[in-house]
C-alpha positions in Angstrom: -12.6 10.2 0.0 -9.1 10.3 1.9 -5.4 10.5 -0.1 -2.7 9.7 2.1 0.5 11.4 0.4 0.6 10.8 -3.1 0.5 7.0 -3.2 -3.0 6.1 -1.9 -6.5 6.8 -1.6 -8.8 5.3 0.6 -12.8 6.0 -0.8 -16.0 3.6 1.1 -16.8 4.0 -2.9 -13.7 2.3 -4.2 -12.8 -1.3 -2.6 -15.9 -1.0 0.0 -12.7 1.6 2.3 -9.8 -1.4 1.7 -6.2 1.0 0.4 -6.3 1.1 -3.3 -2.7 2.6 -5.2 -4.0 6.8 -5.6 -6.1 6.7 -9.5 -6.4 2.5 -9.4 -8.9 -0.4 -7.2 -5.7 -1.8 -7.0 -6.4 -2.6 -3.3 -2.4 -1.4 -1.5 -2.7 -5.3 0.6 -2.2 -6.6 -2.8 1.6 -5.7 -3.3 2.7 -7.2 0.6 0.5 -11.1 -0.1 3.3 -10.6 -3.4 6.2 -10.2 -1.1 4.9 -12.2 1.7 4.5 -15.9 -1.6 7.6 -14.7 -2.5 6.6 -13.2 -5.9 9.3 -9.5 -6.6 7.8 -6.8 -6.9 8.5 -6.2 -10.6 6.2 -9.2 -11.2 3.3 -7.4 -9.1 4.0 -4.5 -11.8 4.0 -7.0 -14.4 0.6 -8.4 -12.7 -1.0 -4.8 -12.5 0.5 -2.4 -14.8 -2.2 0.3 -13.8 0.3 0.7 -10.7 3.4 2.2 -11.4 6.8 1.2 -9.8 7.0 5.1 -8.4 3.9 3.9 -6.2 5.0 0.7 -5.2 8.2 2.3 -4.0 6.6 5.2 -2.8 4.3 2.5 -0.5 7.2 0.8 0.4 8.8 3.3 1.2 5.6 4.4 3.8 5.9 1.4 5.1 9.0 1.4 6.2 8.7 4.5 7.6 5.9 3.1 10.1 7.7 0.1 11.1 11.0 2.4 11.6 8.7 4.7 13.6 9.6 5.6 17.1 6.1 5.1 18.3 5.7 2.3 16.4 4.3 0.8 19.5 1.7 3.2 20.5 0.5 2.2 16.0 0.8 -1.3 16.8 -1.7 -0.7 19.5 -4.2 1.1 17.2 -4.4 -1.6 14.7 -4.6 -4.7 16.7 
């Protein structure tokens, strides 16, 4: 099991290794899916009350740092 900051856990025995919100089985991707569908963070938190607002905001901050990283091209190559 690995932990990414205070907000994300990755463990093969939890959701087959998908990144999840720490202390839950809720995949991080679910937050982004909600946003892609035009569903607000507040509505996401209502749908998944086990996820704290601090966790959701923390994950969004991590995503923002990745997107605005000077290494974005290398990160993109890694995941593409």
